[in-house]
N, CA and C atoms as a LAMMPS dump frame, in Angstrom:
ITEM: TIMESTEP
0
ITEM: NUMBER OF ATOMS
201
ITEM: BOX BOUNDS ff ff ff
-5.0000000000000000e+02 5.0000000000000000e+02
-5.0000000000000000e+02 5.0000000000000000e+02
-5.0000000000000000e+02 5.0000000000000000e+02
ITEM: ATOMS id mol type element x y z
1 1 1 N 208.846 117.254 -417.176
2 1 2 C 207.402 118.39 -417.654
3 1 3 C 208.027 119.909 -417.28
4 2 1 N 206.896 120.733 -418.53
5 2 2 C 207.892 122.308 -418.82
6 2 3 C 206.665 122.809 -418.068
7 3 1 N 207.207 123.708 -417.134
8 3 2 C 206.772 125.076 -416.358
9 3 3 C 205.748 125.923 -417.293
10 4 1 N 204.571 125.809 -417.354
11 4 2 C 204.239 127.183 -418.058
12 4 3 C 204.276 128.426 -417.602
13 5 1 N 204.807 129.314 -418.648
14 5 2 C 204.695 131.063 -418.063
15 5 3 C 203.35 131.6 -417.711
16 6 1 N 202.986 132.022 -416.783
17 6 2 C 201.867 132.791 -416.906
18 6 3 C 202.115 133.866 -416.587
19 7 1 N 201.798 135.419 -417.247
20 7 2 C 201.954 136.947 -417.346
21 7 3 C 200.68 137.279 -417.627
22 8 1 N 200.623 138.549 -417.613
23 8 2 C 199.386 139.272 -417.711
24 8 3 C 199.004 139.16 -418.839
25 9 1 N 200.069 138.413 -419.968
26 9 2 C 199.425 138.365 -421.375
27 9 3 C 199.275 137.039 -421.573
28 10 1 N 199.284 135.904 -421.125
29 10 2 C 198.316 135.165 -421.351
30 10 3 C 197.385 134.893 -421.123
31 11 1 N 196.618 133.729 -422.338
32 11 2 C 195.159 133.897 -422.733
33 11 3 C 195.031 132.376 -421.496
34 12 1 N 193.806 132.605 -421.191
35 12 2 C 193.749 131.442 -420.022
36 12 3 C 193.657 130.156 -421.031
37 13 1 N 193.04 129.975 -422.227
38 13 2 C 192.845 128.905 -422.853
39 13 3 C 194.166 128.615 -423.177
40 14 1 N 195.389 128.906 -423.332
41 14 2 C 196.809 128.322 -423.22
42 14 3 C 196.927 127.757 -421.906
43 15 1 N 196.675 127.785 -420.911
44 15 2 C 196.872 127.537 -419.462
45 15 3 C 196.594 126.035 -419.896
46 16 1 N 197.71 125.235 -418.455
47 16 2 C 197.024 123.79 -418.261
48 16 3 C 195.591 123.453 -417.767
49 17 1 N 195.068 122.572 -417.904
50 17 2 C 193.666 122.275 -417.712
51 17 3 C 193.267 122.62 -416.192
52 18 1 N 194.184 121.826 -415.666
53 18 2 C 194.142 122.115 -414.13
54 18 3 C 194.019 123.736 -413.731
55 19 1 N 194.946 124.617 -413.954
56 19 2 C 194.931 125.711 -413.539
57 19 3 C 193.815 126.916 -414.452
58 20 1 N 193.191 126.317 -415.326
59 20 2 C 192.224 126.749 -416.111
60 20 3 C 190.728 126.658 -415.416
61 21 1 N 190.835 125.726 -414.891
62 21 2 C 189.414 124.792 -413.851
63 21 3 C 189.628 125.21 -412.571
64 22 1 N 190.575 125.939 -412.069
65 22 2 C 190.493 126.953 -410.682
66 22 3 C 190.234 128.23 -411.395
67 23 1 N 190.685 129.057 -412.503
68 23 2 C 189.826 129.943 -412.602
69 23 3 C 189.135 130.32 -413.21
70 24 1 N 188.045 129.42 -413.865
71 24 2 C 186.871 129.42 -414.248
72 24 3 C 185.689 129.224 -412.796
73 25 1 N 186.512 128.006 -412.144
74 25 2 C 185.618 128.243 -410.641
75 25 3 C 185.793 129.016 -410.023
76 26 1 N 186.568 130.283 -409.95
77 26 2 C 186.946 131.159 -409.059
78 26 3 C 185.843 132.225 -409.836
79 27 1 N 185.979 132.528 -411.408
80 27 2 C 185.086 133.226 -411.724
81 27 3 C 183.75 132.804 -411.861
82 28 1 N 183.248 131.89 -411.894
83 28 2 C 182.051 131.632 -411.745
84 28 3 C 181.428 131.45 -410.039
85 29 1 N 182.47 131.678 -408.964
86 29 2 C 181.723 131.968 -407.879
87 29 3 C 181.388 133.379 -407.688
88 30 1 N 182.263 134.372 -408.673
89 30 2 C 181.783 135.551 -408.962
90 30 3 C 180.624 136.416 -409.367
91 31 1 N 180.76 135.49 -410.72
92 31 2 C 179.527 135.359 -411.229
93 31 3 C 177.952 135.359 -410.413
94 32 1 N 177.898 134.396 -410.387
95 32 2 C 177.315 134.294 -409.039
96 32 3 C 176.81 135.022 -407.969
97 33 1 N 177.632 135.279 -407.154
98 33 2 C 177.46 136.801 -406.165
99 33 3 C 176.993 137.771 -407.033
100 34 1 N 177.219 138.136 -407.998
101 34 2 C 176.842 139.06 -408.46
102 34 3 C 175.25 139.661 -408.054
103 35 1 N 174.911 141.219 -407.951
104 35 2 C 174.26 141.465 -407.766
105 35 3 C 172.551 141.546 -408.734
106 36 1 N 173.532 141.641 -409.894
107 36 2 C 172.511 141.605 -411.201
108 36 3 C 173.018 139.953 -412.3
109 37 1 N 171.699 139.475 -412.31
110 37 2 C 171.991 138.309 -412.945
111 37 3 C 172.933 138.442 -414.835
112 38 1 N 173.348 137.35 -414.461
113 38 2 C 174.291 137.095 -415.922
114 38 3 C 174.219 135.751 -416.574
115 39 1 N 174.591 135.619 -417.393
116 39 2 C 174.23 134.631 -417.906
117 39 3 C 175.828 133.779 -417.488
118 40 1 N 175.906 132.666 -416.917
119 40 2 C 176.903 132.447 -416.272
120 40 3 C 178.059 131.64 -417.315
121 41 1 N 177.476 130.527 -418.096
122 41 2 C 178.069 129.801 -419.094
123 41 3 C 178.45 130.639 -420.063
124 42 1 N 177.655 131.804 -420.777
125 42 2 C 178.43 132.605 -421.796
126 42 3 C 179.672 133.241 -421.205
127 43 1 N 179.604 133.548 -419.556
128 43 2 C 180.243 134.843 -419.325
129 43 3 C 181.48 133.604 -418.896
130 44 1 N 181.437 132.239 -418.757
131 44 2 C 182.492 131.641 -419.08
132 44 3 C 183.194 131.134 -420.091
133 45 1 N 182.258 130.988 -420.514
134 45 2 C 183.127 130.789 -422.506
135 45 3 C 183.867 131.986 -422.669
136 46 1 N 183.393 133.351 -422.169
137 46 2 C 184.113 134.684 -422.344
138 46 3 C 185.207 134.781 -421.865
139 47 1 N 186.008 134.168 -420.636
140 47 2 C 186.554 134.411 -419.778
141 47 3 C 187.804 133.164 -420.731
142 48 1 N 187.468 131.785 -421.187
143 48 2 C 188.519 131.258 -421.689
144 48 3 C 189.317 131.977 -423.115
145 49 1 N 188.638 132.861 -423.496
146 49 2 C 189.087 133.543 -424.694
147 49 3 C 190.002 135.108 -424.161
148 50 1 N 190.161 135.679 -422.871
149 50 2 C 190.693 136.723 -422.523
150 50 3 C 192.346 136.229 -421.924
151 51 1 N 192.784 137.63 -421.88
152 51 2 C 193.992 137.555 -420.957
153 51 3 C 194.113 137.103 -419.753
154 52 1 N 194.998 136.849 -418.795
155 52 2 C 194.781 137.124 -417.636
156 52 3 C 194.791 138.037 -416.927
157 53 1 N 194.876 139.717 -417.828
158 53 2 C 195.268 140.898 -417.533
159 53 3 C 193.951 141.438 -417.896
160 54 1 N 192.964 140.636 -418.264
161 54 2 C 191.306 141.253 -418.602
162 54 3 C 190.531 140.27 -417.424
163 55 1 N 191.236 139.978 -416.706
164 55 2 C 190.589 139.081 -415.664
165 55 3 C 190.41 140.204 -413.943
166 56 1 N 191.128 140.695 -414.272
167 56 2 C 192.198 141.161 -412.671
168 56 3 C 190.704 142.218 -411.809
169 57 1 N 189.732 142.677 -412.403
170 57 2 C 188.641 142.475 -411.628
171 57 3 C 188.037 141.823 -411.232
172 58 1 N 187.916 140.73 -411.807
173 58 2 C 187.337 139.729 -411.363
174 58 3 C 187.526 138.64 -410.482
175 59 1 N 188.841 138.086 -410.489
176 59 2 C 189.651 137.248 -409.016
177 59 3 C 190.569 137.915 -409.201
178 60 1 N 191.335 137.366 -408.426
179 60 2 C 193.118 137.734 -407.862
180 60 3 C 194.033 136.962 -408.687
181 61 1 N 194.12 137.517 -410.11
182 61 2 C 194.698 136.987 -410.986
183 61 3 C 196.492 136.737 -410.702
184 62 1 N 196.826 137.621 -409.575
185 62 2 C 198.338 137.616 -409.69
186 62 3 C 198.565 136.649 -408.628
187 63 1 N 197.911 136.036 -408.35
188 63 2 C 198.681 134.357 -407.885
189 63 3 C 198.751 133.424 -408.739
190 64 1 N 198.59 133.757 -409.88
191 64 2 C 198.813 132.53 -410.742
192 64 3 C 200.25 133.715 -412.012
193 65 1 N 200.32 133.862 -411.763
194 65 2 C 201.621 134.877 -412.302
195 65 3 C 203.064 134.102 -411.928
196 66 1 N 203.795 133.409 -413.33
197 66 2 C 204.928 132.881 -412.114
198 66 3 C 205.924 134.172 -412.217
199 67 1 N 206.841 133.995 -411.454
200 67 2 C 207.872 135.099 -411.473
201 67 3 C 209.697 134.871 -412.539
């Protein structure tokens, strides 16, 4: 099994399914807690095309980065 290197420039869609699921779940919880309404499914689709650094204001991405 090869280990996936995750950096700020890694796209979410390139990550293994288990890590993608964790990130999407965290983002969903953040979107649900916002004071203003957002289309959660649309936002989650957008997250899949983002680089990890694009999500820094949404979730704690540093814990996913590999050293």
